[in-house]
C-alpha positions in Angstrom: -0.2 -0.2 -0.1 2.9 2.4 0.8 4.3 1.8 -2.6 1.0 2.5 -4.2 0.7 5.8 -2.3 4.2 6.9 -3.3 3.6 6.1 -6.9 0.3 8.1 -7.0 2.1 11.2 -5.3 4.7 11.0 -7.7 2.5 11.0 -10.7 0.5 14.0 -9.1 3.6 16.0 -8.7 4.8 15.1 -12.1 1.6 16.1 -13.5 1.4 19.5 -11.8 5.2 20.2 -12.8 4.0 19.6 -16.4 1.0 21.9 -16.2 2.9 24.5 -14.7 5.4 24.0 -17.7 2.8 24.3 -20.2 1.2 27.4 -18.5 4.7 29.2 -18.4 5.2 28.6 -22.2 1.7 29.8 -23.3 0.7 33.2 -24.6 -2.0 33.3 -21.9 0.8 33.4 -19.3 2.4 36.4 -21.2 -0.7 38.1 -21.7 -1.4 37.9 -18.1 2.1 39.0 -17.1 1.6 41.9 -19.2 -1.9 42.6 -17.9 -3.4 42.2 -21.5 -5.8 39.4 -20.6 -8.3 41.9 -19.3 -9.4 45.3 -20.6 -6.6 47.7 -19.4 -7.3 51.5 -19.9 -3.6 52.5 -19.1 -2.3 50.3 -22.1 -5.1 51.3 -24.4 -5.7 54.9 -23.8 -2.5 56.3 -22.6 0.6 57.1 -24.1 2.9 54.1 -23.3 5.9 55.9 -21.4 7.2 55.4 -17.7 7.7 59.1 -17.5 5.3 61.8 -19.4 8.3 64.0 -20.2 9.9 61.4 -22.6 8.7 61.4 -26.2 7.6 58.4 -27.9 9.7 57.7 -31.1 7.3 56.7 -34.1 8.8 55.6 -37.4 6.8 55.7 -40.6 7.9 53.8 -43.7 5.9 54.3 -47.0 6.4 52.1 -49.9 4.8 53.0 -53.4 3.2 50.0 -54.9 1.4 51.6 -57.7 0.2 54.7 -59.3 -3.2 54.4 -60.2 -4.4 57.7 -61.5 -3.1 61.3 -62.0 -6.1 63.8 -62.6 -4.5 67.0 -63.8 -8.0 68.5 -64.1 -8.6 67.9 -60.3 -5.1 68.0 -59.3 -5.2 64.7 -57.5 -3.0 61.6 -57.3 -4.4 58.2 -56.5 -1.8 55.7 -55.2 -1.4 52.1 -53.9 0.4 52.3 -50.6 2.3 50.1 -48.1 2.6 51.7 -44.8 4.4 50.5 -42.0 4.2 52.3 -38.4 6.5 51.4 -35.6 6.6 52.9 -32.0 8.3 52.0 -28.5 5.8 50.9 -25.9 7.8 51.0 -22.6 5.1 49.3 -20.6 5.4 46.1 -22.7 8.6 44.3 -22.3 9.6 40.9 -21.0 12.6 38.3 -20.9 11.9 35.5 -23.6 13.8 33.2 -21.6 11.2 33.4 -19.0 8.3 32.4 -21.4 9.9 29.4 -23.4 11.7 31.9 -25.9 8.4 33.9 -26.9 10.0 37.0 -28.9 6.7 38.3 -30.3 3.1 38.1 -30.3 -0.1 39.7 -31.8 -2.6 41.7 -29.9 -5.9 43.1 -31.0 -5.5 46.9 -32.0 -8.3 48.0 -29.6 -6.0 47.0 -26.6 -3.3 49.0 -27.3 -2.5 52.8 -27.6 -1.5 53.7 -31.2 -0.1 56.8 -32.7 -2.5 59.2 -34.3 -0.8 59.3 -37.7 -2.9 61.1 -40.5 -1.9 62.0 -44.1 -2.1 65.8 -44.6 -3.0 65.9 -48.2 -5.5 62.9 -48.0 -8.8 63.5 -49.7 -10.1 59.9 -49.9 -9.2 56.7 -48.4 -10.5 53.7 -50.6 -10.8 50.0 -49.5 -8.0 49.0 -47.1 -6.5 45.7 -46.3 -5.3 46.2 -42.9 -4.5 43.7 -40.2 -6.6 43.6 -36.9 -3.6 43.0 -34.7 -0.7 44.9 -33.6 2.7 43.0 -33.5 4.4 43.3 -30.2 8.2 42.4 -29.8 9.8 41.7 -26.6 11.8 44.7 -26.3 8.8 46.8 -26.4 8.6 47.7 -30.2 4.9 47.7 -31.7 4.4 47.5 -35.5 1.3 48.0 -37.7 1.3 47.4 -41.4 -1.6 48.8 -43.5 -2.2 48.2 -47.4 -4.7 50.8 -49.0 -5.5 52.9 -52.0 -5.5 56.7 -51.2 -6.2 59.8 -53.1 -4.4 62.9 -52.3 -4.0 66.4 -53.6 -1.2 67.1 -55.9 -0.5 70.9 -57.0 1.0 70.2 -60.5 3.2 72.5 -62.5 1.8 71.9 -66.1 3.8 74.5 -67.8 5.8 72.2 -69.8 3.0 69.9 -70.4 3.3 67.1 -72.0 7.2 67.0 -71.4 6.7 67.8 -67.6 7.9 66.3 -64.3 5.5 66.5 -61.3 6.3 66.2 -57.7 3.6 65.2 -55.3 3.9 65.2 -51.5 2.4 62.9 -48.8 3.0 64.3 -45.4 2.6 62.3 -42.2 1.9 64.1 -39.0 0.1 63.6 -35.7 -3.4 64.8 -35.4 -3.2 66.1 -31.8 0.1 65.5 -30.2 3.0 67.8 -30.4 6.8 67.4 -31.0 7.5 66.8 -27.3 5.0 63.9 -27.1 5.8 62.2 -30.7 8.9 62.2 -32.9 8.4 61.0 -36.5 11.2 59.3 -38.5 11.9 56.9 -41.2 13.4 53.5 -40.5 14.4 52.6 -44.1 16.8 54.8 -45.9 16.0 56.6 -49.3 18.1 54.4 -51.4 16.8 51.1 -50.0 13.2 52.5 -50.3 13.8 53.4 -54.0 15.1 49.9 -54.7 11.9 48.4 -52.9 9.7 50.6 -54.9 11.0 50.0 -58.1 10.4 46.2 -57.6 6.9 46.8 -56.1 5.8 49.5 -58.5 2.8 48.5 -60.9 2.7 51.4 -63.4 5.5 50.5 -66.1 2.8 50.5 -68.9 0.9 53.6 -67.8 1.2 57.3 -68.8 3.5 58.0 -65.8 7.0 56.9 -65.1 8.1 56.6 -61.6 11.5 58.6 -61.2 12.3 58.4 -57.3 10.8 58.7 -53.8 12.7 60.9 -51.4 11.8 61.6 -47.8 12.5 64.7 -45.6 11.8 65.7 -41.8 10.5 69.1 -41.1 9.2 70.8 -37.9 6.5 73.5 -38.1 5.8 76.0 -35.7 1.8 76.0 -35.2 1.5 78.8 -32.6 2.1 77.4 -28.9 3.5 74.0 -30.0 5.6 72.4 -32.6 4.6 69.7 -34.7 6.7 67.0 -36.3 6.2 66.5 -40.1 7.5 63.5 -42.1 7.3 64.4 -46.0 7.6 61.8 -48.6 8.1 63.3 -52.1 7.0 61.2 -55.2 8.5 62.4 -58.3 6.9 61.2 -61.7 7.8 62.0 -65.3 5.0 62.0 -67.9 5.5 59.6 -71.3 4.9 62.5 -73.8 4.6 60.2 -77.0 0.9 60.1 -77.1 0.3 63.7 -76.6 3.1 64.7 -79.0 1.4 62.7 -81.9 -2.0 64.0 -81.0 -1.5 67.6 -80.1 2.1 68.9 -80.7 2.7 67.4 -84.3 -0.7 68.8 -85.6 -0.4 72.3 -84.4 3.3 72.6 -86.0 2.1 71.0 -89.2 -1.0 73.4 -89.2 1.7 76.2 -89.1 3.7 74.7 -92.1 0.6 74.6 -94.2 -0.3 78.2 -93.2 3.2 79.3 -94.7 2.9 77.0 -97.8 -0.7 78.7 -98.5 1.4 81.7 -99.7 2.4 79.8 -102.7 -1.3 80.0 -103.8 -1.3 83.1 -106.0 -4.4 83.4 -108.3 -7.0 81.0 -106.7 -8.0 83.8 -104.1 -11.3 82.0 -103.2 -9.5 78.6 -102.5 -6.6 80.4 -100.5 -9.2 81.8 -98.3 -11.1 78.6 -97.7 -7.9 76.8 -96.9 -6.8 79.4 -94.1 -10.2 79.4 -92.8 -10.0 75.5 -92.5 -6.6 75.8 -90.7 -8.1 78.2 -88.1 -10.9 75.9 -87.5 -8.4 73.0 -86.9 -6.2 75.0 -84.5 -9.8 75.7 -82.5 -10.4 72.0 -82.2 -7.0 71.7 -80.7 -7.7 74.3 -78.1 -10.7 72.7 -77.0 -9.3 69.3 -76.5 -6.5 71.2 -74.3 -9.2 72.9 -72.2 -10.8 69.5 -71.3 -7.2 68.1 -70.3 -5.7 71.1 -68.3 -7.3 72.8 -65.3 -8.9 76.1 -65.5 -7.2 77.5 -62.4 -3.8 77.4 -63.5 -1.6 80.4 -62.5 0.2 80.5 -66.0 -0.6 79.1 -69.5 1.4 75.8 -70.6 3.7 76.1 -73.3 1.5 74.0 -75.6 -1.2 76.7 -75.1 0.9 79.4 -75.8 2.0 77.6 -79.1 -1.6 77.2 -80.0 -2.7 80.7 -79.4 0.3 82.2 -81.0 -0.2 79.9 -84.2 -4.0 80.9 -84.2 -3.0 84.6 -84.0 -0.5 84.2 -87.0 -3.2 82.3 -89.0 -5.8 85.0 -88.3 -3.4 87.8 -89.3 -2.4 85.7 -92.4 -6.1 85.4 -93.3 -6.7 89.1 -92.8 -3.6 89.8 -95.1 -4.9 87.5 -97.8 -8.3 89.5 -97.5 -6.4 92.8 -98.0 -4.4 91.3 -101.0 -7.5 90.0 -102.7 -9.2 93.3 -102.2 -6.4 95.3 -103.9 -6.1 92.7 -106.8 -9.9 92.8 -107.5 -9.7 96.6 -107.2 -6.7 96.8 -109.8 -8.7 94.7 -112.1 -11.9 97.0 -111.9 -9.7 100.0 -112.6 -8.0 98.3 -115.8 -11.5 97.1 -116.9 -12.9 100.3 -116.7 -10.0 102.0 -118.7 -10.2 99.3 -121.4 -14.0 99.9 -121.8 -13.2 103.7 -122.3 -10.4 103.1 -124.8 -12.5 100.7 -126.8 -15.6 103.0 -126.8 -13.3 105.8 -128.2 -11.7 103.3 -130.7 -15.0 102.5 -132.0 -16.0 106.2 -132.6 -12.7 106.8 -134.4 -13.3 103.9 -136.8 -17.0 104.8 -137.4 -15.6 108.2 -138.4 -13.1 107.0 -140.9 -13.6 109.1 -144.1 -12.4 109.2 -147.7 -9.3 111.1 -148.5 -9.9 114.8 -149.1 -13.4 114.5 -147.2 -14.9 116.7 -144.5 -13.6 116.0 -140.9 -16.9 117.5 -139.6 -18.7 115.0 -141.4 -18.0 112.5 -138.8 -20.0 114.2 -136.2 -23.0 114.1 -137.9 -25.1 110.9 -138.3 -27.7 110.8 -141.2 -31.0 109.9 -139.7 -33.2 108.0 -142.0 -36.6 109.5 -142.6 -38.4 106.3 -143.2 -37.0 103.5 -141.0 -39.0 100.9 -142.7 -37.8 100.1 -146.1 -38.3 97.5 -148.5 -35.7 95.1 -149.7 -36.2 96.5 -153.1 -35.2 100.0 -151.7 -31.7 99.0 -150.4 -28.8 99.9 -152.8 -25.9 97.7 -152.8 -22.5 99.0 -153.8 -21.8 98.2 -157.6 -18.2 99.3 -158.1 -15.0 97.8 -156.5 -14.0 101.2 -155.1 -16.6 101.1 -152.5 -16.0 97.4 -151.5 -12.2 98.2 -151.1 -13.2 100.7 -148.8 -15.4 98.4 -146.7 -12.5 96.0 -146.7 -10.1 98.5 -145.3 -12.3 99.4 -142.6 -12.8 95.9 -141.4 -9.1 95.3 -141.3 -8.8 98.5 -139.3 -11.3 97.2 -136.7 -9.7 93.9 -136.7 -6.2 95.3 -136.0 -7.7 97.4 -133.2 -9.4 94.7 -131.6 -6.2 92.4 -131.8 -3.9 94.8 -130.5 -6.2 95.7 -127.5 -6.4 91.9 -126.5 -2.7 91.4 -126.8 -2.0 94.4 -124.5 -4.5 93.2 -122.1 -2.6 89.8 -121.9 0.9 91.4 -121.6 -0.1 94.7 -119.6 2.0 95.3 -116.7 0.2 95.2 -113.3 -1.3 98.3 -112.1 -0.7 100.2 -108.8 -3.0 98.3 -106.6 -1.6 94.8 -107.7 2.0 96.1 -107.2 1.0 97.2 -103.7 -0.7 93.7 -103.2 2.3 91.9 -104.2 4.8 94.0 -102.1 2.6 93.5 -99.1 2.4 89.7 -99.5 6.2 89.4 -99.9 6.9 91.6 -96.9 4.1 89.7 -94.6 5.6 86.3 -96.0 9.2 87.1 -94.7 7.7 88.4 -91.5 5.7 85.2 -90.9 8.6 83.1 -91.7 11.0 84.8 -89.3 8.5 85.0 -86.6 7.4 81.5 -87.0 11.0 80.0 -86.9 12.0 82.2 -84.0 8.8 81.4 -82.2 9.4 77.7 -82.5 13.1 77.9 -81.3 11.8 79.9 -78.2 9.2 77.2 -77.4 11.8 74.5 -77.7 14.0 76.1 -75.1 11.0 76.8 -72.8 10.2 73.0 -73.1 13.7 71.3 -72.8 15.8 73.8 -70.8 
């Protein structure tokens, strides 16, 4: 009986020792040790420091996983962000050897205090894939990783559109704590951050190309207290090929066509219609730019200046063509009036031709027939060859006058108004070419330098 009692006692002792070992190695024992097994207002609501004058160092690391949308009209940037926030909790520390080597554990977020970090430029926070737990390490380090899609404001400088490079800012700060309470910093260096972002980025086939992601730390004085700001700068470069084909090349081509229209000389109506078509085409491009660019920009983009300048040059060219056409038509009208007067006087002279030795005053009088109605039997036809020769000579004289008048019309020199129109057209053509070349060089310098 004594042996049986000793065996039972040893089994009970061994079982109790095993239970104590299992309890020591469990998370429950660790939570009980850290006072997290029950609702603890001190850990959940108060800043976790042993002394109130100690600041809490918070590191915020942001990794850009994708550029989803860049809206120039609304001046917004939509990105896909991976954010890691770490801070020190001086009340949650333990020795891993006392708990069977437990180095870390996860606890629900509502049981621990978390820094109130906000994004200053955030407009809208879309669907997020956030963990419901906070990872706690044995030396008091706490970490939360959040993955979400975020829309922020981004003031863009579109002066060099579409050859522009934009820098958008994402600023992290505490919503209600000062610099004496929270100090913001980044754990990952800028070079390592850019290397990770280039592996994660998902915009390689989009309109924008990722250039760099930089970080800086600034302190802002907001009256009675100072706030620590952690600023991430995202630099993006636009791929300009599509806009160059759709906007820049057509505008320059319209300018070349307008210069080439000066080669159209006599077809005045077709020339005016051609220039009006060019003006309408440039107006369509201006409407397209209005839909792309914001209406609140402080200065016009270079491409808008280019379109407006070409529109003005084409308008002046159209006005100059109208003036030239008016002068040419005026010159033709003056010449026609002169030719009509000359032809009338020539006909009078031909009608007044007389026989040799006749009376010159006989041309001034026109015999009037008393009886206009005559019978065919009363008409007297010439009977001798002298009168027939005289009629033949008169016909030859009329033919010679008409032939010489037509030849003079074909070979006549341009009148005064036509010469003025030609000088005006040549001068404006030289001015147009010089201004166009100088303006294109100036636009190139503004775009690429």
